[in-house]
C-alpha positions in Angstrom: 131.1 87.5 85.2 128.2 89.8 84.2 129.1 92.8 82.0 132.9 92.3 82.3 134.5 93.0 78.9 131.1 92.8 77.1 131.6 96.3 75.7 134.7 95.0 73.9 132.7 92.2 72.3 129.6 94.2 71.4 131.3 97.5 70.5 134.7 96.3 69.3 137.2 98.5 67.7 138.8 95.5 65.9 137.5 92.1 64.8 139.1 89.0 63.4 137.2 86.2 61.6 138.7 82.7 62.0 137.3 79.9 59.8 135.8 81.7 56.9 135.2 79.3 54.0 135.6 79.8 50.3 132.5 77.7 49.8 129.6 80.0 48.7 126.9 78.3 50.8 128.9 77.9 54.0 128.3 79.6 57.4 131.8 81.1 57.4 131.4 82.6 54.0 128.0 84.1 55.0 129.5 85.7 58.1 132.4 87.1 56.1 130.1 88.7 53.5 127.8 90.1 56.2 130.7 91.8 58.0 131.9 93.2 54.7 128.5 94.4 53.6 127.9 96.1 57.0 131.0 98.2 56.4 132.5 97.7 59.9 134.5 100.8 60.6 137.2 99.3 62.8 140.2 97.1 62.0 139.3 93.8 60.4 141.4 90.7 59.8 140.7 87.3 58.2 142.4 84.2 59.4 142.4 81.0 57.3 145.4 78.6 57.2 144.4 77.2 53.8 143.5 80.3 51.7 145.5 83.4 51.0 142.3 85.3 50.2 138.5 84.7 50.3 136.1 86.8 48.3 138.8 89.3 47.5 139.8 89.8 51.2 143.3 88.8 52.1 143.8 86.2 54.8 146.6 85.3 57.2 147.4 81.8 58.4 146.9 82.4 62.2 145.9 85.1 64.7 149.6 85.5 65.6 150.2 86.9 62.1 147.7 89.7 62.3 149.4 93.2 62.6 146.9 94.1 65.4 145.2 92.5 68.4 141.6 91.9 67.7 139.2 92.8 70.6 136.6 90.3 69.2 137.4 87.0 67.5 134.6 85.5 65.5 135.0 81.8 65.1 133.3 79.7 62.4 136.0 77.0 62.3 135.3 73.3 62.9 134.5 72.4 66.5 137.8 70.5 67.1 139.9 73.6 66.4 138.0 76.0 68.7 139.8 75.4 72.1 143.1 76.1 70.3 141.8 79.2 68.6 140.5 80.5 72.0 143.8 79.8 73.6 145.7 81.6 70.8 143.3 84.6 71.0 143.8 84.8 74.8 147.6 84.8 74.4 147.3 87.7 72.0 145.2 89.7 74.4 141.7 89.5 72.8 138.8 90.4 75.0 136.6 87.6 73.9 135.2 85.4 71.1 132.0 84.8 69.3 131.7 81.1 68.6 129.2 80.5 65.8 130.2 76.9 65.2 128.2 74.0 66.8 129.2 70.5 68.0 131.4 71.3 71.1 129.5 68.8 73.2 129.0 69.1 77.0 130.5 67.7 80.2 133.9 66.7 81.4 136.5 66.2 78.6 134.4 68.0 76.0 135.5 70.7 73.6 133.0 72.9 75.4 135.0 72.5 78.7 138.3 72.9 77.0 137.2 76.2 75.3 135.9 77.5 78.6 139.1 76.6 80.4 141.2 78.5 77.8 139.0 81.5 78.1 139.0 81.6 81.9 142.8 81.4 81.9 143.1 84.7 79.9 140.0 86.5 81.3 138.2 86.2 77.9 134.4 86.3 77.4 132.7 83.8 75.1 129.3 84.2 73.2 127.9 81.0 71.8 128.6 78.4 70.6 125.9 77.2 68.2 124.5 80.6 67.5 123.4 82.9 64.7 125.9 85.6 65.8 125.6 89.2 66.8 124.3 92.3 64.9 125.2 95.7 66.3 124.0 98.4 64.0 125.5 101.2 66.1 129.0 100.1 65.2 128.1 98.7 61.8 128.9 95.1 62.9 127.0 92.2 61.4 128.9 89.1 62.7 126.1 86.7 61.8 124.8 84.6 59.0 121.3 86.3 59.1 119.8 87.3 55.7 119.5 91.0 56.6 121.2 93.6 58.7 118.8 95.5 60.9 118.7 99.2 61.0 119.8 101.2 64.0 117.2 101.7 66.6 116.4 101.5 70.4 115.4 97.8 70.8 117.7 95.1 72.0 117.0 91.4 71.3 118.6 88.6 73.1 117.6 85.1 71.8 118.4 81.5 72.7 117.3 80.6 69.2 119.1 81.8 66.1 116.0 81.2 63.9 114.0 83.5 66.1 116.6 86.2 66.0 116.7 85.9 62.2 112.9 86.1 62.0 112.9 89.3 64.1 115.4 90.8 61.7 113.3 90.0 58.7 110.1 91.4 60.4 112.0 94.6 61.5 113.2 95.2 57.9 109.6 95.2 56.7 108.3 97.5 59.5 111.1 99.9 59.8 112.0 98.9 63.3 115.6 99.4 64.4 117.8 97.7 67.0 120.5 98.8 69.3 121.7 95.2 69.2 120.7 91.6 68.4 122.6 88.8 70.2 122.0 85.1 69.6 123.6 83.5 72.7 123.2 79.8 71.6 124.5 77.3 74.2 125.7 80.0 76.7 129.1 78.6 77.2 129.8 81.8 79.2 127.8 84.9 78.4 124.2 84.2 79.3 120.8 85.9 79.3 121.5 87.6 82.7 124.8 89.1 81.4 123.0 90.5 78.4 120.2 92.0 80.6 122.8 93.8 82.7 124.6 95.1 79.6 121.5 96.4 77.7 119.9 97.8 81.0 122.9 100.2 81.2 123.1 100.9 77.5 121.7 104.4 76.9 120.9 103.5 73.2 118.4 100.8 74.3 114.8 101.7 75.2 113.5 98.2 75.7 114.8 94.6 75.8 113.2 91.7 74.1 114.0 88.1 75.1 113.4 84.7 73.6 114.0 82.1 76.2 113.9 78.3 76.1 115.3 77.6 79.6 117.1 79.5 82.4 120.3 77.9 83.7 121.1 80.1 86.7 117.8 81.3 88.2 119.2 83.5 90.9 121.5 85.3 88.5 118.6 85.7 86.0 116.2 87.0 88.7 118.8 89.5 89.9 119.6 90.9 86.4 115.9 90.9 85.3 114.7 92.8 88.4 117.5 95.4 87.9 116.7 95.8 84.2 113.0 96.0 84.6 113.3 99.0 86.9 114.8 101.1 84.2 113.3 99.9 80.9 110.7 97.5 79.6 111.8 93.8 79.4 109.6 91.6 77.3 109.9 87.8 77.1 108.5 85.0 75.0 109.2 81.6 76.4 108.7 78.4 74.5 107.5 75.1 76.0 104.5 76.6 77.7 102.6 73.3 77.7 105.5 71.2 79.0 104.9 69.7 82.4 107.5 69.1 85.1 109.2 65.7 84.9 108.8 64.8 88.5 105.5 63.3 89.7 104.1 65.4 92.5 103.2 63.8 95.8 101.2 66.8 97.1 98.5 69.0 95.7 100.9 72.0 95.7 103.5 70.0 93.8 100.9 69.0 91.2 99.7 72.6 90.9 103.2 74.0 90.5 103.7 73.1 86.8 107.0 74.1 85.2 105.5 76.9 83.0 103.5 78.3 85.9 106.7 78.7 87.9 108.3 80.5 85.0 105.3 82.8 84.9 105.7 83.5 88.6 109.4 84.2 88.1 108.8 86.7 85.3 106.1 88.4 87.3 108.4 88.7 90.3 111.1 90.1 88.2 108.9 92.7 86.6 109.3 91.2 83.1 106.4 91.4 80.6 105.5 87.9 79.3 103.9 87.5 75.9 102.6 84.2 74.5 104.0 84.1 71.0 106.1 85.9 68.4 103.2 87.9 67.1 102.8 89.5 70.5 106.6 90.0 70.7 106.5 91.8 67.4 103.6 94.0 68.7 105.7 94.8 71.8 108.6 95.7 69.6 106.4 97.9 67.5 105.0 99.7 70.6 107.9 99.9 72.9 110.3 101.0 70.2 108.3 104.1 69.3 106.4 105.6 72.3 106.6 106.1 76.0 104.2 104.5 78.5 101.0 106.4 79.2 100.2 107.8 82.6 97.0 105.7 82.9 95.0 103.1 81.0 92.2 105.2 79.5 92.2 104.7 75.8 90.2 106.9 73.3 89.5 105.3 69.9 89.0 107.2 66.7 87.5 105.3 63.8 85.6 105.5 60.5 83.9 102.2 61.2 81.6 101.6 64.1 82.1 97.8 64.1 85.8 97.8 64.4 85.7 100.5 67.1 83.3 98.4 69.2 85.6 95.3 68.7 88.5 97.4 70.0 86.5 98.5 73.0 85.6 94.9 73.7 89.3 93.8 73.6 90.3 96.8 75.7 87.9 95.9 78.5 88.8 92.2 78.3 92.5 93.1 78.9 91.6 95.3 81.8 92.0 98.6 80.0 89.5 101.5 80.4 87.5 103.1 77.6 88.1 106.8 78.0 85.2 109.1 78.6 84.9 112.3 76.6 85.1 115.5 78.6 82.3 118.1 78.2 84.7 120.5 76.5 86.0 117.9 74.1 82.4 116.8 73.3 81.5 120.5 72.5 84.5 120.7 70.1 83.7 117.4 68.4 80.1 118.5 67.9 81.3 121.6 66.2 83.8 119.8 63.9 82.0 116.6 63.0 78.7 115.8 61.2 75.7 115.2 63.5 75.9 111.5 62.7 79.1 110.9 64.7 78.8 108.4 67.6 78.8 111.0 70.4 80.8 108.6 72.6 84.0 106.5 72.7 84.7 104.9 70.2 84.6 108.2 68.3 83.0 107.0 65.1 83.4 109.8 62.5 81.4 107.8 59.9 82.5 105.9 56.8 82.9 108.9 54.5 85.4 110.6 56.8 88.3 112.2 54.9 91.7 113.4 56.1 90.5 116.7 57.4 87.7 115.1 59.5 90.3 112.7 61.0 92.6 115.6 61.8 89.8 117.7 63.4 88.8 114.8 65.7 92.3 113.7 66.5 93.3 117.2 67.5 90.4 117.4 70.0 91.2 113.9 71.5 94.9 114.8 71.9 93.9 117.8 73.9 91.3 116.0 76.0 92.6 115.3 79.6 90.1 112.5 80.1 92.1 110.0 78.0 95.7 108.8 78.4 96.3 107.6 74.8 94.6 107.6 71.4 94.1 104.7 68.9 93.4 105.8 65.3 91.6 103.1 63.3 90.9 103.2 59.5 88.9 100.9 57.3 89.7 101.7 53.7 86.7 102.9 51.5 86.3 104.1 48.0 85.3 107.6 49.3 88.4 108.8 51.0 92.1 108.0 50.4 93.5 105.8 53.3 97.0 106.9 52.3 96.1 110.6 52.5 94.5 110.1 55.9 97.7 108.3 57.1 99.8 111.2 55.9 97.6 113.8 57.6 97.5 111.8 60.9 101.3 111.5 61.0 101.8 115.2 60.3 99.4 116.1 63.1 101.1 113.6 65.5 104.5 115.1 64.6 103.3 118.6 65.3 101.8 117.5 68.6 105.0 115.8 69.7 107.0 119.0 68.9 104.7 121.0 71.1 105.0 118.4 74.0 108.7 117.6 73.9 108.9 116.5 77.6 106.2 113.9 77.3 103.6 113.3 74.6 100.4 111.2 74.8 100.9 107.9 72.9 99.2 107.7 69.5 98.7 104.2 68.0 97.2 103.2 64.6 95.7 100.3 62.8 94.9 100.6 59.1 93.0 97.5 58.2 94.3 96.0 54.9 96.9 98.7 54.5 99.5 98.4 51.8 103.2 98.7 52.4 103.2 102.4 51.5 100.8 103.3 54.3 102.7 101.1 56.8 105.9 102.9 55.8 104.3 106.3 56.2 103.2 105.5 59.8 106.4 103.8 60.7 108.6 106.6 59.4 106.7 109.0 61.6 107.3 106.8 64.6 103.6 105.9 65.0 103.2 102.3 66.2 100.9 100.6 63.7 99.3 97.1 63.6 97.4 95.0 61.1 94.2 94.8 63.3 92.5 96.6 66.1 93.1 93.6 68.4 96.9 93.9 67.9 96.8 97.6 68.5 94.9 97.3 71.8 97.3 94.7 72.9 100.2 97.0 72.1 98.6 99.7 74.2 98.1 97.4 77.1 101.8 96.3 76.9 102.6 100.0 77.6 100.2 100.1 80.5 101.5 96.9 82.0 105.1 98.3 81.9 104.1 101.4 83.8 102.3 99.2 86.4 105.4 97.0 86.7 107.6 100.0 87.5 105.1 101.2 90.1 104.9 97.7 91.6 108.6 97.4 91.9 108.8 100.7 93.8 105.9 100.1 96.1 106.5 100.3 99.9 105.2 97.1 101.4 103.4 97.1 104.7 105.5 95.9 107.7 104.9 92.6 109.4 103.2 92.7 112.8 105.8 93.1 115.6 104.1 90.2 117.4 105.3 87.6 114.8 108.5 86.1 116.1 108.8 82.5 114.9 110.4 79.7 116.9 112.7 78.8 114.0 115.0 76.7 116.1 112.2 74.6 117.5 110.7 74.1 114.1 114.1 73.1 112.7 114.6 70.5 115.4 111.3 68.9 114.4 112.3 68.5 110.8 115.9 67.5 111.6 114.7 64.7 113.9 112.4 63.3 111.2 115.2 63.3 108.7 117.6 61.6 111.2 114.8 59.0 111.6 114.9 58.3 107.9 111.5 59.7 107.3 110.3 61.6 104.3 107.0 62.8 105.8 106.3 64.5 109.1 103.7 63.0 111.4 100.5 65.0 112.0 101.4 66.0 115.5 104.8 67.1 114.3 103.1 69.2 111.7 100.9 70.8 114.3 103.9 71.8 116.4 105.6 73.1 113.2 102.7 75.3 112.4 102.5 76.5 116.0 106.2 77.5 115.8 105.2 80.0 113.0 101.9 81.1 114.7 99.7 79.3 112.2 96.5 77.9 113.9 95.6 74.3 113.4 92.7 72.3 114.7 93.5 70.1 117.8 95.3 67.0 116.5 96.3 63.8 118.3 98.0 60.6 117.1 96.4 57.4 118.3 98.2 54.1 117.9 95.1 52.0 118.4 91.3 52.2 118.6 91.0 52.7 122.4 93.5 55.5 122.4 91.5 57.2 119.6 88.4 56.9 121.8 90.2 58.5 124.7 91.4 61.4 122.7 87.9 61.8 121.2 86.3 62.0 124.6 88.6 65.0 125.5 87.2 66.7 122.4 83.6 65.8 123.2 84.1 67.2 126.7 84.7 70.6 125.1 81.6 70.4 123.0 83.2 69.4 119.7 82.8 66.7 117.1 85.5 64.5 115.8 87.1 63.5 112.5 89.3 60.4 112.1 92.0 60.0 109.5 94.3 57.1 108.7 97.9 57.6 109.9 100.4 56.1 107.5 103.7 57.3 106.1 102.8 55.5 102.8 99.3 56.8 102.3 99.6 60.4 101.3 96.0 61.1 100.1 93.9 59.6 102.8 90.5 59.9 101.1 91.8 57.5 98.3 91.4 54.6 100.7 88.4 55.8 102.6 90.7 56.9 105.3 88.7 59.9 106.5 85.4 59.8 108.5 83.7 63.0 109.6 81.1 64.2 112.0 81.6 61.6 114.8 79.7 62.6 118.0 80.0 59.7 120.4 82.7 57.4 121.7 80.9 54.4 120.1 80.9 56.1 116.7 84.6 56.8 117.1 85.3 53.2 118.1 83.5 51.8 115.0 84.9 54.3 112.6 88.5 53.7 113.8 88.1 50.0 113.4 86.7 50.3 109.9 89.4 52.8 108.8 92.2 50.5 109.9 90.7 47.5 108.3 90.0 49.3 105.0 93.6 50.6 104.8 95.1 47.2 105.5 92.9 45.6 102.8 93.4 48.3 100.1 97.1 49.0 100.9 98.5 45.8 102.5 102.1 47.0 101.9 101.6 50.3 103.7 102.9 50.9 107.2 99.8 51.8 109.3 100.6 53.8 112.5 97.1 54.2 113.8 94.6 57.0 113.3 94.7 60.8 113.6 92.1 62.2 115.9 91.1 65.8 115.2 88.5 68.2 116.4 86.1 68.8 113.5 85.7 72.4 112.6 82.3 73.2 111.2 82.2 76.7 109.7 79.3 77.0 107.3 80.6 80.2 105.8 84.3 79.5 105.8 86.2 79.3 102.5 88.3 76.2 101.8 91.8 77.3 100.6 95.1 75.6 99.8 98.4 77.1 100.7 101.8 75.4 100.3 105.3 75.1 99.2 106.6 73.2 96.2 110.1 72.6 94.8 110.9 73.6 91.3 114.1 72.2 89.6 115.0 75.6 88.1 113.7 78.3 90.6 113.8 76.4 93.9 111.0 76.9 96.4 107.7 78.2 95.1 104.7 79.4 97.2 101.3 78.2 96.0 97.8 79.6 96.8 94.4 78.7 95.5 91.0 77.1 96.0 91.2 74.2 98.4 89.4 70.9 98.9 89.8 67.4 97.4 89.3 68.6 93.8 92.0 71.2 93.7 93.8 69.9 90.6 90.5 69.7 88.7 89.4 73.2 89.7 92.9 74.4 89.1 92.3 77.8 90.6 95.8 78.7 91.8 98.6 81.3 91.6 102.3 80.9 92.3 105.0 83.3 93.6 108.6 83.1 94.4 109.6 83.7 98.0 110.5 85.6 100.0 107.1 87.4 100.4 106.0 90.5 102.1 102.3 91.3 102.8 102.0 93.2 99.5 103.4 90.3 97.4 101.1 87.9 99.3 98.1 90.1 98.6 99.0 90.2 94.9 99.3 86.4 94.9 95.8 86.0 96.4 94.3 88.5 94.0 95.5 86.5 91.0 93.0 83.7 91.8 89.3 83.4 91.2 88.7 82.4 94.8 90.0 85.8 96.0 86.6 87.2 95.1 85.0 84.8 97.6 87.2 86.2 100.3 85.2 89.4 100.1 81.8 89.9 101.6 78.8 88.7 99.6 75.1 88.3 100.5 75.0 87.2 104.2 78.6 86.0 104.2 81.1 88.3 106.0 84.5 89.1 104.5 87.5 87.0 105.6 89.5 88.7 108.3 91.8 91.3 106.5 95.3 89.9 105.7 94.7 86.7 107.7 95.4 84.6 104.7 98.2 86.9 103.4 100.0 86.6 106.8 100.0 82.8 106.6 101.6 83.0 103.1 104.3 85.3 104.4 104.9 82.9 107.4 105.1 79.9 105.1 107.7 81.7 102.9 109.7 82.6 106.1 109.5 78.9 107.2 110.9 77.9 103.8 113.8 80.3 104.3 114.5 79.1 107.8 114.2 75.4 107.0 115.4 74.5 103.5 114.9 70.8 104.4 111.2 71.3 103.8 110.7 69.9 100.3 106.9 70.2 99.9 104.2 71.6 102.2 100.4 71.3 101.8 97.8 73.0 104.0 94.6 71.8 102.5 92.1 72.9 103.5 92.8 76.2 105.3 89.5 77.4 106.5 89.1 81.2 106.3 86.3 83.4 107.7 85.7 86.7 109.5 87.4 85.3 112.7 90.6 84.3 111.0 92.2 81.1 109.6 92.6 77.5 110.8 94.5 74.7 109.1 92.5 71.5 109.0 94.9 69.2 107.3 98.5 69.4 106.2 101.3 67.3 104.7 105.0 68.1 104.9 107.7 66.3 102.9 111.3 66.7 104.2 114.8 65.7 103.2 118.4 66.9 103.3 118.7 70.4 101.8 119.4 70.5 98.1 121.7 73.4 97.3 120.4 75.0 94.1 122.0 78.4 94.3 125.5 79.5 95.2 126.0 82.3 97.7 124.7 83.2 101.1 121.0 83.2 102.1 118.6 80.3 101.5 120.1 78.1 98.8 116.6 77.1 97.8 115.5 80.7 96.9 116.0 82.1 93.5 115.4 85.6 95.0 117.9 86.1 97.8 115.9 86.5 101.0 116.3 89.0 103.8 119.6 88.1 105.5 118.4 88.1 109.2 121.7 86.5 110.3 123.2 90.0 109.9 121.1 91.6 112.6 123.3 93.0 115.3 123.0 94.6 118.7 126.0 97.0 119.4 127.2 98.9 122.5 129.1 102.1 121.6 130.6 104.9 123.7 128.8 105.9 126.9 126.8 102.7 126.8 124.9 103.8 123.7 123.0 100.7 122.5 122.3 100.4 118.8 120.3 97.8 116.8 121.6 97.3 113.3 119.8 95.2 110.6 119.7 94.9 106.8 117.5 97.5 105.1 114.1 96.5 104.0 111.7 98.1 101.4 109.2 99.2 104.2 112.0 101.4 105.6 111.1 104.2 103.2 109.1 106.3 105.7 111.8 105.8 108.3 114.5 107.1 105.9 112.4 110.2 105.0 112.2 111.0 108.8 115.9 110.3 109.3 116.9 112.7 106.5 115.2 115.5 108.3 117.9 115.2 110.9 120.8 115.4 108.4 122.2 118.9 107.6 122.4 120.2 104.0 126.2 120.2 104.5 126.3 116.5 105.4 123.9 115.6 102.6 126.3 117.3 100.1 129.2 115.4 101.5 127.2 112.1 100.9 125.6 112.9 97.5 128.2 115.3 96.1 125.5 117.8 95.3 122.9 119.9 97.2 119.8 117.8 97.9 116.6 119.8 98.2 114.1 117.0 97.8 114.0 113.2 98.2 111.3 111.8 96.0 109.6 108.4 96.6 111.3 107.1 93.4 114.7 108.2 94.8 114.2 106.6 98.2 112.7 103.4 96.7 115.9 102.9 94.8 117.8 103.0 98.1 115.4 100.6 100.0 114.4 98.1 97.3 117.6 96.1 97.6 118.6 93.0 95.7 120.6 91.3 98.4 122.4 89.3 95.7 124.1 92.5 94.5 124.0 95.1 97.3 123.6 95.4 101.0 122.6 98.3 103.3 122.6 98.3 107.0 120.3 100.6 108.9 121.0 101.5 112.5 118.4 102.4 115.2 118.8 103.8 118.7 117.4 101.0 120.9 116.1 103.5 123.5 114.1 105.7 121.1 113.6 103.4 118.1 114.8 106.3 115.8 117.0 105.7 112.8 120.5 107.1 113.4 122.6 106.0 110.4 123.0 103.7 107.4 125.8 102.2 105.4 125.6 100.5 102.0 127.7 98.5 99.7 127.1 97.8 96.0 129.2 95.2 94.2 130.7 95.7 90.8 129.7 93.7 87.7 132.2 90.9 88.3 131.5 90.6 92.1 135.1 91.3 93.0 134.8 94.8 94.5 132.2 96.9 96.2 131.6 100.6 96.5 130.5 101.8 99.9 128.6 104.9 101.2 127.7 106.0 104.7 125.4 108.6 106.3 124.8 109.4 110.0 122.4 111.7 111.7 124.3 115.0 112.0 123.5 115.5 115.7 124.9 112.1 116.6 128.3 112.1 115.0 131.4 111.5 117.0 130.0 108.7 119.1 131.6 105.8 117.3 128.6 104.9 115.1 130.4 105.5 111.8 133.3 103.4 112.9 131.0 100.5 113.9 129.0 100.6 110.7 132.2 100.7 108.5 133.5 97.7 110.3 130.2 95.9 109.8 130.1 96.5 106.1 133.8 95.4 105.8 132.9 92.1 107.6 130.0 91.7 105.2 132.2 92.2 102.1 134.6 89.6 103.4 131.8 87.1 103.9 130.8 87.7 100.3 134.4 87.0 99.2 134.8 90.4 97.7 138.4 91.4 97.2 138.2 95.1 97.9 136.0 97.9 99.1 136.3 101.4 97.5 134.6 104.7 97.7 134.7 108.3 96.6 135.2 110.9 99.3 135.2 114.7 98.9 138.6 116.3 99.9 136.8 118.5 102.4 135.4 115.5 104.2 138.4 115.2 106.5 136.7 113.1 109.2 135.8 110.4 106.7 139.2 110.4 105.1 140.9 110.0 108.5 138.6 107.2 109.5 139.4 105.4 106.2 143.1 105.7 106.9 142.6 104.2 110.4 140.6 101.3 108.9 143.5 100.6 106.5 142.1 102.2 103.3 144.6 103.5 100.8 143.7 107.1 100.1 144.6 108.7 96.7 143.5 111.9 94.9 141.2 111.2 92.0 143.2 112.1 88.8 140.1 113.2 87.0 138.3 115.0 89.9 140.6 117.2 92.0 137.9 117.6 94.7 137.6 113.9 95.3 139.7 111.2 96.9 139.6 107.6 95.9 139.7 105.3 98.9 140.3 101.5 98.7 140.7 98.7 101.1 142.0 95.4 100.0 140.4 92.5 101.8 
């Protein structure tokens, strides 16, 4: 249900606590005292059937006896009473409940199910059960049993662990870090991590969102919410269970490489979420993101009174892919004039151990004004010569003055006072200067800022288009897989695999299936006739790794050698695996490319995130080498390039010594094609291409294994049910014939359409732009258009129309669903010189059909009163047209579906 009614739960005007206990050490008593201490400003009621008052606060026997309707009901009662309490709250009209209590169980007939059913009946939202509670400093609400109430700030924390949330509160109290909200979601009976991401992404009081995750329940919902949130503010996650392995034994190399935590890593990367390894890093992120904006680059200047610690900071910076800033000639001249001649003369700017506050100030002022750095880290090692506290005060005063002078954007300044006492920490924190116990922590904090900026840029990149020549034979490929499943097989035969790859334009060495020795010799003679050599492999549905039974023989050059090798292979397989079904031998042309790189590409199935694409160093020792990277499909060329770049073997794809570089994008194209195959054929469970030989001429698959089975629906909704990120919905491509035989091609919008849209907007008059955007539009930035084209098909759809004769874009229509996926808001724009030819009508009908297919209940929109053509079309399409009560120039239009 996304953010539906969450504002009522997290910013309630009235609260009731049900189940508070008179026992001093009980959870209910702790929650009551915390609510009282926080001085909640709204109405508050206490419900307890056995006590007339608790802790001096009067109680009533039931919710029905309260003289107001509580928006939020906080429940600390025994588990058995909770379904009844939720039902009672729903009848009274409460928006939702926070269930702190544990013990509701799971599954059919459980208290968990009964409470959920009661809430659904009344449209209530539920947080918990089994949670610490919620702390919302902005409304003075502490409905938790945490030891402290955090101060107000701009960080949001969402945690699956109550202990982690409590620990963050304690840390924040010591560091002066404030929160816009802390929500412990517990067992996620209803409100989950994705809902909270949606809520805090739109909360103007929240600058960054921190997550503690143990497991994701609904991967598609999470990916959709995380991608949306990461576009507008930093999202940082720490996930436990990094060393846990997937429970299922993998039958292919790709399955073995796709460990559970590696898939989470790939999911977080795809969503634009910053992953940190532990709570210390999460604290550092909170310290950094809560106080300063991201820098424009990753050049860091380091100011220190100790050369050793400065060099350590530089080492860590380079290790984390940051850049030690150079010092401009002008800045160097100023530093020479202000500092003693013994200063380091380079970055780190070591101003010597006897540096006092004035020397720090002089050097920092120069560095803040130097355009050759993007941020400044101030380090201090305490000495008996100069007061560390005085230096901290001077630095904070200078930073405050600098920020006043640069209100629109100020260069980030970070600090690390080694061994600082609480007074110095408080001085830096009060001034909004991120500060850390060591130089290592400070550099990591800086790189978190850098990574967030890079994430935002990556999410708005325009990916290159696929070659027009790539048109897969999806139907033919699907028939191969369907026939194998109908035959009761779990693995495709080698010749079937070759045809499958051919359907997606992936080259594979000539491959034949021989049922006996003489047929193998005959196929080999065909290969010899073309000047090739032969490799033989055992053909068995039960022997997945052929080399384990000596089932591969290379470099065969004569018919006699083939006859002998085939005989030996079959005999060995029968001896070592007597239970295996032996179908014969595979005969392949042996590709000898001395300078080719051996790669592995494939698809694996993850129980949480569905299909995963794997890339890495190939060969028989792939698990031992373990040089791999994972990505969630669908992929475009840019995502495929990024996947490749995250491996060590990517360096070998470039030219070195006398070895030419691999053909540009040859490997990336295969990855994109594999991802498309997974979308078209969800019956593919696992897919190995190992090795894929890559060189300057292109790529060739030498061996492959494909596991198939009936599709397993992991995710609800249209599009591939095995993809956590909803794929490009090609089924909505249409060819339309309008008035005067005008032929139009319409398809869903893609990220690479940005240049097309820029060109299209040149053909739309300022008047029509104002009717569409409700304001004069003088400039369309990359960021603005990227927000239009970077669609999450799970939440929005846009159709783009092209004139088939010219290939030019002629119009677009879009629909964005509301938070509970019941209604969608539409918008439409046509080329001004092509209006009146039926295109607008056709696009509106198409978006209505799409909304119906998504089970939306209504489409709505805002239309200017002067846009009479659009209003008339809406009436003809069956929309209800009403004046907007708040905006007299606007009409609200709505179509019930």
